[in-house]
N, C-alpha and C positions, 0 to 999 in steps of 0.2 A: 504494500499499500503506498502511496505517495501522498505527501502532506505539502501542498501548496505554501509558498511564502506568504502570501497576504494571511493566510489562516494563521500561520505561526506568529505572525507581526499582531494580529488583533489578539489573539491569546495572550500575547507579551505584555501588550497595552493594559489588558483586563487586570491580568496580575499585578502589574505596576500601578495600576490606578487602586487597586484594593489595597495594596502595601502603604501608598502614599495618603491615598485620603479616608479610607477606613481603617486603618491601624491593624490590619490584618496581617500577622506575622506568620510565614509557613513554618510548621512544625513537624518535622519528623520524625516519628517515633519507631522504634525497632519491633514492637510489641506485633502481637498476632492480630491485634484490631485495626492496628494501623495497615498492615498488609490485607486484610480482610476488606478495610474501607478502598483502599488503591486498586483491588482487584475488582470490585464491584462498580466502581466508578468507570473503571476501562470498560466493563462488561456493556455499562449502559450507554458510554459513548460509542461504541463501537456499533451496538445495535442501532442507536440513532444514526449514525454515518450510513449504516447498511439500508436503513429504511428510506433514507434520502436517497440513497444511489439508486435503490430499486424503483422508487417514484420517479427520478429523472429519466430511468429507461422507459418507464411506462408512459410518459408524457411524450417522449420522443418518438415511440413506435406509434402512438396514438396520432401525433402529428404527420408521420410519413403516411398513414393510412388515409388520415383526412385528405392530405396533398394529392395523394393517388385518386381518391373519389371525385376531387373537385375537378383535377384534370380530365379524368374521362368523362365527367358530366359536360365539360365544356368542348370537347371534341363531337359530343352527338349533336 
């Protein structure tokens, strides 16, 4: 999986703003709870990314089908 530079930039700006303006400080613990949280967040974000990808493919297929139908209707 590739991650585009704008996405990395936006996530970096969000993290910076959270630290700068909200006083959020990243805390990395070694405990099992921290590992579980990281795994669950990773799974959720991966699922959301997969859902967006599937939606994009569905929209692309629908656009191709509609374009084909419109072009065949114009030829008649």
